[in-house]
C-alpha positions as CSV (number, residue, x, y, z in Angstrom):
1,M,-111.7,-82.8,49.0
2,W,-108.7,-79.8,50.1
3,R,-105.8,-81.2,51.8
4,A,-104.6,-78.7,54.1
5,K,-101.4,-78.6,56.0
6,K,-101.2,-76.8,59.2
7,R,-98.2,-75.4,60.5
8,S,-96.8,-77.5,63.2
9,D,-96.0,-76.3,66.5
10,N,-92.3,-77.0,65.7
11,D,-92.5,-75.1,62.5
12,D,-91.1,-71.7,62.5
13,G,-93.6,-70.6,59.9
14,D,-96.8,-68.6,60.3
15,P,-99.6,-70.8,62.0
16,D,-102.2,-68.9,60.1
17,Q,-100.7,-70.1,56.8
18,M,-101.8,-73.5,55.4
19,T,-101.5,-75.4,52.2
20,E,-104.6,-76.7,50.6
21,K,-105.2,-79.1,47.8
22,I,-108.7,-79.4,46.4
23,D,-109.7,-82.6,44.7
24,H,-112.0,-82.2,41.9
25,P,-114.7,-84.8,41.4
26,S,-113.3,-85.9,38.1
27,E,-109.9,-86.8,39.5
28,T,-109.1,-90.1,41.1
29,A,-109.1,-89.8,44.9
30,E,-105.8,-90.1,46.5
31,P,-105.1,-90.6,50.2
32,I,-104.1,-87.5,52.1
33,E,-100.6,-87.7,53.6
34,P,-99.2,-85.3,56.2
35,I,-96.5,-82.7,55.0
36,P,-93.8,-81.4,57.4
37,F,-94.3,-77.8,58.5
38,R,-91.6,-75.2,57.3
39,P,-91.8,-71.8,58.7
40,A,-91.1,-68.7,56.5
41,A,-87.4,-67.5,56.5
42,E,-86.6,-64.6,58.9
43,S,-84.5,-61.6,57.6
44,R,-80.9,-61.9,59.0
45,R,-77.6,-59.6,58.9
46,P,-74.7,-60.9,56.7
47,D,-71.9,-62.3,58.7
48,R,-68.2,-61.0,58.7
49,A,-67.0,-63.4,56.1
50,T,-69.5,-62.1,53.6
51,A,-68.6,-58.5,54.3
52,L,-64.9,-59.2,53.8
53,K,-65.6,-60.9,50.5
54,W,-67.5,-57.8,49.3
55,L,-64.6,-55.5,50.4
56,V,-62.0,-57.5,48.6
57,A,-64.1,-57.6,45.5
58,G,-64.5,-53.8,45.6
59,T,-60.9,-53.1,46.3
60,T,-59.8,-55.4,43.5
61,G,-62.1,-53.6,41.1
62,V,-60.7,-50.2,42.0
63,L,-57.1,-51.4,41.8
64,L,-57.9,-53.0,38.5
65,I,-59.3,-49.7,37.2
66,L,-56.2,-47.8,38.6
67,L,-53.9,-50.4,37.1
68,L,-55.6,-50.0,33.7
69,A,-55.4,-46.2,33.9
70,G,-51.8,-46.4,35.0
71,A,-50.9,-48.7,32.1
72,W,-52.7,-46.4,29.7
73,F,-50.7,-43.4,31.1
74,V,-47.4,-45.2,30.9
75,F,-48.0,-46.4,27.4
76,T,-49.1,-42.9,26.2
77,A,-46.7,-40.7,28.2
78,R,-43.2,-39.5,27.0
79,R,-40.0,-39.5,28.9
80,V,-39.0,-35.8,29.4
81,T,-35.6,-34.9,31.0
82,L,-35.3,-31.4,32.5
83,A,-31.8,-30.0,32.1
84,I,-31.8,-26.8,34.1
85,T,-28.6,-24.9,34.8
86,P,-27.9,-24.6,37.7
87,Q,-29.9,-27.2,39.5
88,P,-32.9,-25.4,41.1
89,D,-34.0,-25.8,44.7
90,R,-37.7,-26.2,43.7
91,I,-39.4,-27.2,40.5
92,E,-43.1,-27.1,39.6
93,I,-44.8,-28.2,36.4
94,D,-48.2,-27.0,35.4
95,G,-50.4,-28.4,32.6
96,G,-51.7,-31.8,31.6
97,L,-51.8,-34.8,34.0
98,A,-49.6,-35.2,37.0
99,A,-46.0,-35.7,35.8
100,P,-44.3,-38.4,37.9
101,S,-40.5,-38.2,38.0
102,I,-38.0,-40.9,37.4
103,G,-34.7,-39.5,38.6
104,P,-34.1,-36.4,36.5
105,A,-36.8,-37.4,34.0
106,Y,-40.5,-37.0,34.0
107,L,-43.3,-38.9,32.4
108,M,-45.6,-36.5,30.5
109,R,-48.3,-36.9,27.9
110,P,-48.0,-34.7,24.8
111,G,-49.2,-31.2,25.4
112,R,-48.2,-27.8,26.6
113,Y,-46.6,-27.3,30.1
114,T,-45.2,-24.4,32.2
115,L,-42.0,-25.1,34.1
116,S,-41.4,-23.0,37.3
117,A,-38.1,-23.1,39.1
118,E,-36.5,-21.3,42.0
119,K,-33.0,-21.1,43.5
120,Q,-31.4,-18.7,45.9
121,C,-29.5,-15.8,44.3
122,F,-31.1,-16.5,40.9
123,Q,-34.0,-14.9,39.2
124,P,-37.2,-17.1,39.2
125,L,-37.5,-19.2,36.1
126,K,-40.8,-19.6,34.2
127,H,-40.4,-21.6,31.0
128,E,-43.1,-22.8,28.7
129,F,-42.5,-25.9,26.7
130,G,-44.3,-28.5,24.7
131,V,-44.1,-32.3,24.8
132,T,-44.2,-34.0,21.4
133,D,-44.8,-37.6,20.3
134,A,-41.1,-38.4,20.5
135,K,-40.4,-41.1,23.1
136,T,-37.6,-39.2,24.9
137,Q,-37.1,-35.5,25.0
138,T,-34.9,-33.0,26.8
139,V,-36.1,-29.5,28.0
140,R,-33.2,-27.2,28.5
141,A,-33.3,-24.0,30.5
142,A,-30.9,-21.7,32.3
143,M,-31.5,-19.6,35.3
144,R,-30.0,-16.1,35.4
145,R,-28.0,-15.1,38.5
146,L,-29.3,-12.0,40.2
147,P,-27.1,-9.0,39.2
148,G,-24.5,-7.5,41.5
149,R,-23.6,-4.0,42.4
150,L,-20.3,-2.3,41.4
151,N,-18.9,0.7,43.1
152,L,-16.2,2.4,41.0
153,D,-13.6,4.7,42.5
154,V,-12.2,6.5,39.4
155,L,-8.9,8.5,39.9
156,S,-6.4,10.3,37.7
157,R,-2.9,9.1,38.5
158,G,-0.9,11.6,40.4
159,A,-3.8,14.0,40.8
160,P,-6.1,14.7,43.8
161,P,-9.4,12.8,43.7
162,T,-11.7,15.0,41.6
163,P,-14.3,14.2,39.1
164,L,-12.8,13.6,35.6
165,A,-14.2,15.6,32.7
166,G,-15.9,13.5,30.0
167,L,-16.1,10.4,32.1
168,R,-17.7,7.4,30.2
169,I,-18.2,4.0,31.7
170,Y,-18.7,0.9,29.5
171,I,-19.6,-2.6,30.4
172,D,-19.0,-5.1,27.6
173,D,-18.6,-2.1,25.3
174,V,-22.1,-0.8,26.1
175,F,-22.2,2.7,27.7
176,V,-23.8,2.4,31.1
177,A,-23.0,5.7,33.0
178,G,-21.4,9.1,32.7
179,D,-20.3,9.3,36.4
180,A,-19.2,7.0,39.2
181,S,-21.1,8.6,42.1
182,E,-23.6,5.7,42.5
183,P,-23.1,1.9,42.4
184,L,-23.8,0.3,39.1
185,T,-26.1,-2.7,38.6
186,V,-24.1,-5.2,36.6
187,P,-25.1,-8.7,35.4
188,A,-23.3,-11.5,37.2
189,G,-20.3,-13.2,35.5
190,N,-17.1,-12.1,33.7
191,R,-17.6,-8.5,32.4
192,R,-15.3,-6.2,30.4
193,L,-15.0,-2.8,32.1
194,R,-13.7,0.2,30.1
195,I,-13.5,3.7,31.4
196,S,-12.7,6.8,29.2
197,A,-12.1,10.3,30.2
198,D,-10.9,13.5,28.4
199,R,-7.2,13.7,28.1
200,H,-6.7,10.3,29.7
201,Q,-5.8,6.9,28.4
202,D,-8.6,4.3,28.5
203,Y,-8.7,2.1,31.5
204,A,-9.7,-1.6,30.8
205,A,-10.1,-4.6,33.0
206,V,-12.0,-7.9,33.2
207,L,-14.2,-8.2,36.4
208,T,-16.0,-11.2,37.9
209,I,-19.3,-9.9,39.2
210,E,-20.6,-12.1,42.0
211,G,-24.2,-11.2,41.5
212,C,-26.9,-11.9,44.2
213,N,-27.0,-8.1,44.9
214,V,-23.5,-8.3,46.4
215,L,-21.7,-4.9,46.4
216,Q,-18.2,-4.9,45.0
217,T,-15.7,-2.0,44.9
218,R,-13.1,-1.4,42.2
219,Q,-10.5,1.4,42.0
220,A,-9.7,2.5,38.5
221,E,-6.6,4.7,38.1
222,L,-6.5,6.4,34.6
223,L,-3.2,7.5,33.2
224,P,-3.0,11.0,31.8
225,D,-2.8,11.1,28.0
226,W,-0.8,14.3,27.9
227,S,2.5,15.7,29.0
228,A,3.9,19.1,29.7
229,V,6.3,20.4,27.0
230,S,8.4,23.5,27.5
231,I,10.3,25.3,24.8
232,N,12.7,28.2,24.6
233,S,14.4,29.9,21.7
234,I,17.3,32.3,21.1
235,P,16.2,34.9,20.5
236,A,13.0,34.6,22.5
237,G,9.5,35.7,21.3
238,A,9.2,33.2,18.5
239,T,5.7,32.0,17.7
240,V,5.1,28.3,18.4
241,A,2.8,26.4,16.2
242,V,1.8,22.7,16.7
243,D,0.2,21.0,13.7
244,G,-0.5,24.5,12.4
245,K,-2.2,25.7,15.6
246,I,-0.5,28.7,17.3
247,M,0.2,27.8,20.9
248,G,2.0,31.0,22.1
249,K,5.4,32.6,22.1
250,T,8.7,31.4,23.5
251,P,9.5,30.8,26.3
252,L,6.4,28.6,26.5
253,R,5.0,25.7,28.5
254,M,2.1,23.8,27.0
255,E,0.3,20.5,27.6
256,L,0.0,18.2,24.6
257,S,-1.8,14.8,24.3
258,A,0.4,11.8,23.5
259,G,1.3,11.6,19.9
260,T,3.5,13.0,17.2
261,Y,3.3,16.6,16.1
262,A,4.8,19.0,13.5
263,M,6.2,21.9,15.5
264,E,7.4,25.2,14.0
265,L,9.1,28.2,15.6
266,S,8.8,31.4,13.5
267,L,10.2,34.9,14.1
268,A,10.5,37.8,11.7
269,A,13.9,38.0,10.0
270,Y,14.7,34.4,11.0
271,Q,14.4,31.1,9.3
272,T,11.5,29.0,10.5
273,W,12.6,26.1,12.7
274,R,10.8,22.8,12.3
275,T,10.9,19.5,14.0
276,R,8.8,16.4,14.6
277,L,7.8,16.2,18.3
278,T,6.9,12.9,19.9
279,V,5.0,13.2,23.2
280,S,4.6,10.3,25.6
281,A,2.0,10.3,28.3
282,A,3.1,11.7,31.7
283,Q,6.7,12.3,30.5
284,T,7.6,16.0,30.7
285,Q,9.8,17.3,28.0
286,A,12.0,20.5,27.8
287,I,13.3,21.8,24.5
288,E,16.0,24.2,25.5
289,D,17.6,27.1,23.6
290,V,16.6,26.5,20.0
291,I,18.9,28.8,18.1
292,L,17.1,30.5,15.2
293,Q,19.1,31.2,12.1
294,P,18.8,34.5,10.3
295,A,16.2,34.2,7.5
296,D,17.4,33.8,3.9
297,G,17.2,36.7,1.5
298,R,15.2,36.4,-1.7
299,L,16.7,37.4,-5.0
300,A,14.6,37.9,-8.1
301,I,16.7,37.5,-11.2
302,T,15.7,38.5,-14.7
303,S,17.8,38.6,-17.8
304,T,17.7,39.9,-21.3
305,P,17.3,37.6,-23.2
306,P,15.4,35.3,-20.7
307,G,16.1,31.7,-20.3
308,A,19.6,32.1,-19.0
309,T,21.1,29.5,-16.8
310,V,21.9,30.6,-13.2
311,L,24.5,29.1,-11.0
312,A,25.0,30.0,-7.3
313,G,28.6,29.0,-6.8
314,S,28.7,25.6,-8.6
315,R,25.0,24.8,-7.8
316,Y,22.5,25.0,-10.7
317,V,19.4,26.9,-9.4
318,G,17.4,27.4,-12.6
319,Q,16.8,29.6,-15.6
320,T,15.7,33.2,-15.7
321,P,13.3,34.7,-14.8
322,L,13.4,33.1,-11.3
323,T,13.5,33.9,-7.6
324,I,15.9,32.1,-5.4
325,A,16.6,32.0,-1.6
326,L,20.1,32.8,-0.5
327,A,21.7,32.6,2.9
328,S,21.7,36.1,4.5
329,N,24.9,37.9,5.5
330,T,26.9,35.8,3.1
331,V,28.6,36.8,-0.2
332,H,27.3,34.7,-3.1
333,A,28.9,34.4,-6.5
334,L,26.3,34.1,-9.2
335,S,26.9,33.1,-12.8
336,I,24.3,33.8,-15.5
337,S,24.9,32.2,-18.9
338,K,23.1,31.5,-22.1
339,T,24.3,29.9,-25.3
340,G,25.4,32.6,-27.7
341,Y,26.0,35.2,-25.0
342,A,28.9,36.1,-22.7
343,T,28.6,34.8,-19.2
344,S,27.8,37.4,-16.6
345,T,28.9,37.2,-13.0
346,R,27.6,39.0,-10.0
347,R,28.4,39.0,-6.2
348,V,25.4,39.6,-3.9
349,N,25.0,39.8,-0.1
350,L,21.5,39.9,1.2
351,K,20.3,40.9,4.7
352,A,18.1,38.6,6.7
353,G,14.6,38.6,5.1
354,E,15.6,41.0,2.4
355,D,13.9,40.9,-1.0
356,K,16.1,42.2,-3.9
357,A,15.8,42.2,-7.7
358,L,18.7,41.7,-10.1
359,T,18.4,42.4,-13.8
360,I,21.1,41.2,-16.2
361,T,21.6,42.1,-19.9
362,L,23.7,39.5,-21.5
363,E,26.1,40.5,-24.2
364,G,25.6,38.5,-27.4
365,R,28.5,36.5,-28.8
366,Q,28.8,36.0,-32.5
367,G,30.3,33.4,-34.8
368,I,30.9,33.3,-38.5
369,V,28.9,31.0,-40.8
370,R,30.1,30.4,-44.4
371,F,27.7,29.3,-47.1
372,M,28.4,27.1,-50.1
373,V,25.1,26.6,-51.8
374,T,24.3,25.1,-55.2
375,P,22.7,26.5,-57.3
376,A,23.9,30.0,-56.6
377,D,20.6,31.9,-57.1
378,V,18.8,30.7,-54.1
379,E,17.0,32.6,-51.3
380,L,18.1,32.4,-47.7
381,A,15.8,32.9,-44.7
382,V,17.1,33.0,-41.1
383,D,14.6,32.6,-38.3
384,G,11.8,33.3,-40.7
385,R,13.4,36.6,-42.0
386,T,14.3,36.6,-45.6
387,I,17.9,37.6,-46.2
388,G,18.1,37.1,-50.0
389,R,21.0,35.4,-51.7
390,P,23.3,33.7,-49.1
391,P,26.5,35.7,-48.6
392,A,29.8,34.0,-48.7
393,S,30.0,34.4,-44.9
394,M,27.7,35.9,-42.3
395,R,28.3,36.9,-38.7
396,M,25.5,35.6,-36.5
397,L,24.6,35.6,-32.9
398,A,25.8,32.4,-31.2
399,V,22.3,31.0,-30.6
400,E,20.3,28.4,-32.5
401,H,19.0,29.7,-35.8
402,Q,16.5,28.2,-38.2
403,L,17.8,28.3,-41.8
404,E,15.7,27.9,-44.9
405,I,17.2,27.8,-48.4
406,S,14.8,27.7,-51.3
407,K,14.4,28.2,-55.0
408,P,11.4,27.7,-57.2
409,G,11.4,24.2,-58.7
410,Y,13.7,22.8,-56.0
411,A,13.0,21.1,-52.7
412,T,13.5,23.5,-49.9
413,H,16.3,22.8,-47.5
414,R,15.7,23.4,-43.8
415,S,18.2,23.1,-41.0
416,T,19.4,24.6,-37.7
417,I,22.7,26.0,-36.8
418,T,24.3,27.5,-33.7
419,P,27.3,29.7,-34.5
420,R,30.3,29.3,-32.2
421,P,32.6,32.3,-31.5
422,G,36.1,31.5,-32.6
423,F,34.9,28.6,-34.7
424,D,33.9,29.3,-38.3
425,Q,31.2,27.0,-39.5
426,E,30.3,26.0,-43.0
427,I,26.9,25.3,-44.6
428,R,27.1,23.1,-47.7
429,V,23.8,22.6,-49.4
430,T,22.9,21.3,-52.8
431,L,19.2,21.7,-53.6
432,K,17.5,18.9,-55.4
433,K,15.0,19.4,-58.1
434,K,11.4,18.5,-57.3
435,G,10.3,15.2,-58.7
436,A,13.8,13.8,-58.7
437,A,14.1,10.3,-57.1
438,S,15.0,10.4,-53.5
439,P,16.8,7.5,-51.8
440,T,14.7,5.5,-49.4
441,S,15.5,6.6,-45.8
442,D,16.0,3.9,-43.3
443,G,16.0,6.4,-40.4
444,K,19.7,6.5,-40.0
445,V,22.0,9.5,-39.8
446,T,25.8,9.4,-39.9
447,T,28.1,12.1,-38.6
448,A,31.2,13.4,-40.3
449,N,33.4,11.1,-38.1
450,G,31.4,8.1,-39.2
451,Y,29.2,7.6,-36.1
452,T,25.8,6.3,-37.1
453,L,22.5,6.8,-35.2
454,Q,19.1,5.2,-35.7
455,L,15.8,7.1,-35.5
456,I,13.6,5.9,-32.6
457,R,10.0,6.9,-32.4
458,P,9.1,6.1,-28.8
459,R,5.9,5.6,-27.0
460,A,4.7,5.2,-23.4
461,F,6.1,2.3,-21.4
462,T,6.7,1.1,-17.8
463,M,10.2,1.6,-16.5
464,G,11.7,-0.4,-13.6
465,S,10.7,-3.9,-12.3
466,S,8.1,-5.4,-10.1
467,R,9.0,-6.8,-6.7
468,R,8.4,-10.3,-7.9
469,Q,11.0,-10.1,-10.7
470,Q,14.0,-12.4,-10.0
471,G,17.2,-10.4,-9.6
472,R,15.3,-7.1,-8.8
473,R,17.2,-4.4,-6.9
474,A,15.6,-1.9,-4.5
475,N,16.3,1.1,-6.8
476,E,14.3,-0.2,-9.7
477,T,11.0,1.6,-8.8
478,L,8.2,1.1,-11.3
479,R,7.4,4.3,-13.2
480,S,5.1,5.1,-16.0
481,I,7.1,6.9,-18.7
482,N,5.8,8.8,-21.8
483,L,8.5,9.7,-24.3
484,T,6.9,12.1,-26.8
485,R,10.0,13.3,-28.8
486,P,11.6,11.1,-31.5
487,F,15.3,10.8,-31.0
488,Y,18.4,9.3,-32.6
489,M,20.2,6.6,-30.7
490,G,23.8,5.6,-31.6
491,I,23.8,2.1,-33.1
492,H,27.2,1.4,-31.5
493,E,29.1,2.4,-28.4
494,V,31.7,5.1,-29.3
495,T,34.9,3.4,-30.3
496,N,38.5,4.3,-29.3
497,A,39.2,5.4,-32.9
498,Q,36.2,7.8,-32.8
499,F,37.0,9.2,-29.4
500,R,40.6,9.8,-30.3
501,M,39.4,12.1,-33.1
502,F,38.3,14.3,-30.2
503,Q,41.1,13.5,-27.7
504,S,44.0,12.1,-29.5
505,D,46.1,11.1,-26.5
506,H,43.4,9.0,-24.8
507,R,44.2,5.4,-24.0
508,S,41.6,2.9,-22.6
509,G,44.4,0.8,-21.1
510,T,44.6,-2.9,-20.5
511,L,43.2,-5.6,-18.2
512,K,46.1,-7.8,-17.2
513,T,47.5,-8.8,-20.6
514,H,44.3,-7.9,-22.6
515,T,44.2,-4.6,-24.4
516,L,41.2,-2.3,-24.1
517,S,42.5,0.2,-26.6
518,G,41.8,-1.5,-29.9
519,P,40.4,1.0,-32.5
520,R,37.1,-0.8,-32.8
521,Q,36.8,-1.6,-29.1
522,P,34.4,0.7,-27.2
523,V,36.2,3.6,-25.5
524,V,36.5,3.2,-21.7
525,Q,38.3,4.9,-18.8
526,V,36.3,8.1,-19.6
527,T,34.5,10.3,-17.1
528,W,31.0,11.5,-17.6
529,E,32.4,15.0,-18.3
530,Q,34.7,13.6,-21.0
531,A,31.7,11.9,-22.6
532,A,29.6,15.1,-22.4
533,L,32.4,17.2,-24.0
534,Y,32.7,14.6,-26.8
535,C,29.0,15.2,-27.5
536,N,29.6,18.9,-27.6
537,W,32.5,18.4,-30.0
538,L,30.3,16.3,-32.3
539,S,27.5,19.0,-32.2
540,T,30.0,21.7,-33.2
541,R,31.2,19.6,-36.2
542,E,27.6,19.0,-37.2
543,S,26.4,22.6,-36.6
544,L,24.0,21.7,-33.9
545,P,23.4,23.6,-30.6
546,L,25.4,22.5,-27.6
547,V,23.7,20.7,-24.8
548,Y,26.5,21.0,-22.2
549,E,28.4,23.9,-20.9
550,K,31.7,24.0,-18.9
551,S,32.3,26.2,-15.9
552,D,34.9,26.4,-13.2
553,S,33.0,23.7,-11.2
554,G,32.7,21.3,-14.1
555,V,30.5,20.3,-17.0
556,F,26.7,20.6,-16.6
557,V,23.6,20.2,-18.8
558,A,22.7,23.6,-20.0
559,N,20.3,22.9,-22.9
560,P,18.6,19.5,-22.1
561,T,15.8,20.0,-24.7
562,G,18.1,21.1,-27.5
563,V,18.7,18.9,-30.6
564,G,22.5,18.8,-30.2
565,F,24.3,15.5,-29.5
566,R,24.2,14.3,-25.9
567,L,24.2,11.2,-23.7
568,P,20.9,9.3,-23.7
569,T,18.6,9.8,-20.8
570,E,18.0,6.8,-18.6
571,A,14.4,6.4,-19.8
572,E,15.5,6.5,-23.5
573,W,18.2,3.9,-22.8
574,E,15.8,1.5,-21.1
575,Y,13.2,2.0,-23.8
576,C,15.6,0.8,-26.5
577,S,16.8,-2.1,-24.3
578,R,13.2,-3.3,-23.6
579,L,11.8,-3.0,-27.2
580,R,11.2,-6.5,-28.5
581,D,8.5,-7.9,-30.8
582,N,6.9,-4.4,-31.0
583,R,6.5,-4.4,-27.2
584,V,8.5,-2.4,-24.7
585,S,8.5,-5.0,-21.9
586,A,11.5,-7.4,-22.5
587,K,13.1,-8.5,-19.3
588,Y,16.5,-8.8,-21.0
589,P,17.9,-6.9,-24.0
590,W,17.7,-10.2,-26.0
591,G,14.1,-10.9,-24.9
592,T,13.1,-13.4,-22.3
593,G,14.8,-16.4,-20.7
594,F,18.1,-16.9,-18.8
595,P,20.9,-17.7,-19.5
596,P,21.3,-15.7,-22.7
597,P,21.3,-17.4,-26.0
598,A,24.4,-17.7,-28.1
599,S,25.6,-14.4,-29.6
600,A,23.3,-12.4,-27.3
601,G,26.3,-10.2,-26.1
602,N,29.8,-10.1,-24.6
603,F,29.5,-11.1,-21.0
604,A,31.7,-12.7,-18.4
605,D,32.0,-16.0,-20.2
606,Q,34.1,-19.1,-20.2
607,S,36.9,-17.3,-22.1
608,A,37.2,-15.0,-19.1
609,R,37.2,-17.6,-16.3
610,D,40.9,-17.1,-15.6
611,L,40.4,-13.4,-15.6
612,L,37.2,-12.7,-13.8
613,G,35.8,-14.2,-10.6
614,T,32.3,-15.1,-11.7
615,T,31.4,-16.3,-15.2
616,L,28.3,-17.6,-17.1
617,K,28.5,-21.4,-17.1
618,G,28.2,-22.9,-20.6
619,Y,28.4,-19.5,-22.4
620,N,31.4,-18.6,-24.6
621,D,31.4,-15.4,-26.6
622,G,35.2,-15.7,-27.3
623,Y,36.1,-12.3,-25.8
624,P,37.5,-12.2,-22.2
625,V,37.4,-8.4,-22.2
626,S,35.6,-5.8,-24.5
627,A,34.9,-6.9,-28.1
628,P,34.8,-4.7,-31.2
629,T,31.4,-3.0,-31.4
630,G,28.7,-4.5,-33.6
631,L,29.7,-8.2,-33.5
632,F,26.8,-9.6,-31.6
633,T,23.0,-9.7,-32.3
634,A,21.4,-6.3,-32.7
635,S,18.1,-5.2,-31.2
636,P,15.0,-4.9,-33.4
637,D,15.9,-1.2,-34.0
638,G,19.4,-2.2,-35.1
639,L,21.2,-1.2,-31.9
640,F,24.2,-3.2,-30.9
641,D,25.7,-4.1,-27.5
642,L,22.8,-3.0,-25.3
643,A,23.6,-6.2,-23.5
644,G,27.2,-6.7,-22.5
645,N,30.5,-5.4,-23.9
646,V,30.7,-2.1,-21.7
647,A,28.2,-0.4,-19.5
648,E,27.2,3.1,-20.6
649,W,27.0,6.6,-19.1
650,C,23.5,8.2,-19.2
651,Q,22.7,11.9,-18.8
652,D,20.7,11.8,-15.6
653,Y,21.9,12.2,-12.0
654,Y,21.4,9.0,-10.0
655,S,18.4,9.1,-7.7
656,I,16.0,6.6,-6.1
657,Y,12.4,7.4,-7.0
658,S,9.4,6.7,-4.7
659,Y,6.6,4.6,-6.1
660,Q,3.7,6.9,-7.2
661,P,1.0,4.9,-8.9
662,G,-0.9,6.9,-11.4
663,K,1.8,9.4,-12.0
664,V,3.2,9.7,-15.6
665,Y,6.7,11.0,-16.1
666,E,6.9,12.8,-19.5
667,N,10.3,12.9,-21.1
668,P,12.1,12.6,-17.7
669,T,15.7,13.9,-17.5
670,G,16.4,13.0,-13.8
671,T,16.9,15.2,-10.8
672,A,18.5,18.7,-11.1
673,E,21.5,17.9,-9.0
674,G,23.4,15.1,-7.4
675,R,26.8,13.5,-7.1
676,H,26.7,10.3,-9.2
677,R,25.5,9.8,-12.7
678,I,23.4,7.0,-14.0
679,V,25.1,4.0,-15.5
680,R,23.0,1.5,-17.5
681,G,23.6,-1.9,-19.1
682,S,25.8,-4.8,-18.3
683,S,29.5,-5.3,-19.4
684,F,32.0,-8.0,-20.1
685,R,32.5,-8.2,-16.3
686,H,28.9,-9.2,-15.6
687,A,27.4,-12.7,-15.4
688,G,24.5,-12.4,-12.9
689,I,20.8,-12.4,-13.6
690,S,20.5,-9.1,-11.8
691,Q,23.1,-7.2,-13.9
692,L,22.0,-8.6,-17.3
693,R,18.4,-7.4,-17.0
694,S,17.1,-4.3,-18.9
695,A,16.0,-2.7,-15.6
696,Y,19.4,-2.9,-13.9
697,R,20.5,0.5,-12.6
698,D,24.1,1.4,-11.6
699,Y,25.8,4.7,-10.9
700,S,29.3,6.2,-10.7
701,D,31.2,9.4,-10.3
702,D,34.5,8.2,-11.9
703,K,35.8,6.3,-14.9
704,R,36.0,2.5,-15.1
705,D,37.6,-0.1,-17.4
706,D,34.2,-1.5,-18.3
707,L,32.3,1.9,-18.7
708,G,31.9,3.7,-22.0
709,F,29.0,5.5,-23.7
710,R,26.9,6.0,-26.9
711,V,25.6,9.2,-28.4
712,C,22.0,10.3,-28.7
713,R,20.1,13.5,-29.8
714,Y,16.5,14.6,-30.4
715,A,15.3,14.4,-33.9
716,E,13.2,17.6,-33.6
């Protein structure tokens, strides 16, 4: 049986729809009950609450997604600070995700970006940069101000406004223009302006360029770098040369740049006038009425024989043949002399610019030489010419002669002699047989009056002292010296007894109550001329050529290279004083170290403290004034009293030498003329470190109570 349910009238369902149930015959029959009718649901629109729920849910989802994306960006972005100078008006950043700003900083993910910035009066900035993984970073950039324009008004001071020749304009030492007719484009900021022009001093200034295409004007006034110089001479017509360049003839006006010049005025038959001219910019100078002096005359002097000494008045001018300049229109007395010949005198007067020749034949002077030779049958040669057996006496020209006395089986005797007119000389020779024993020579020679000299074989050394040496004086210029000729140096200073053999009435005097005239004390109170004449006297006694000659004006060195006795040169004296331990470098004659050791010499010591103002503390040599020679420690060459006792005359004129590195002075003998003579060595009056040094240089033109001398001569 189908139980069917019909849709009730109250049911909203479809009346055509019914529910059936079919009973099968095998099932137990059940009663059929009525079922309420339920109509099918109708389609309806959602209400507002439902729509709102959907909207909230969607918005929340979107926000959640944005929140997650923002959190991801924050955790992966880096804080980047933009430091732009100056602060721009507008900034744009291109590249990567949007870059939110937090004050001056931006959040950016790692990557490459391009920064663009703009500001009024500045050039647009475009700057590429990269963001790394660092948490905080700073990007620095600077904006360049737009350049400005500079208008220059360049003038020469005191001149009308005209373009300057050779104009050159520099900004920050970079050349920018060769004229100022158009405004210059100049980067903004502080700029160094320099303007140069021919014959003008440079103009320099520091300008502040505003930039932003602003036009600025600057007036630059250049100072002339020259001045007008006028010169006139008496007589006129002299040629004017400036630094060797001929400028014209006097009277002359010329324009010279600022500086120092060598100016010369020359005119035939007149001496050249020279001066150093200093020109200051824009300061006119006038050199008025330069009086030109008549030109010197030139005199060429020759003599027979040559090599004669020529004096003009009392002035030594050289040896013949020579040409000398003499003041014109003036009478000059000339003296021409040579050892062994009579002196010839002439008076000459030359016109301005005149050249003249003078030839002199000197008359030979003769002296008598006596020979006493053993054995008698020897052979004599004079100046290489064989004479034969020596005569008892022989008249010879009063010049240096080379003598040679020989005999087979005997050692040949060789010597030199200079005959002296009016002074007979004697040659005593005893030849020694060959093979006979000869005494060992210690290099010493002794004169007839008992004066002993030691042979010195010098070598190169440095004379003077360095600027660092304690006690150094300004006249002790360093000089490289090369002494090539062996010489004999007196081992003692000449004593009173030895000097009185030459000048019997000489007295050295006293110092307060202390005598200076003891026979073994060194002679003092002698002039340089007296010392030189003593050397001549000694040469005559030893048959040696004279080194000095005497004229109306005094004593002068006539034969400086001869082998006669003489005063030591300054270089020879210092060489002997410095020689110590086979080196020529001792600071003091006793070696090194100050104060001096005991027995080093006779100085201003404690025994002289009541006599002298300054003394050596703790040093006592026992002699308040000069001591007998040879009492104190000798040098390695056996020379006494190079330190202390008395100072010593030297042959040279005093002069201060300029420092010339690399120059070597060979066998120097000093300058040709001067007023003072060199004095070397300390004395019993000295106690200071300056005076006791080997390099100490003094000078004098008169005698002193602590000034003596020793004798020297060349060995060959």
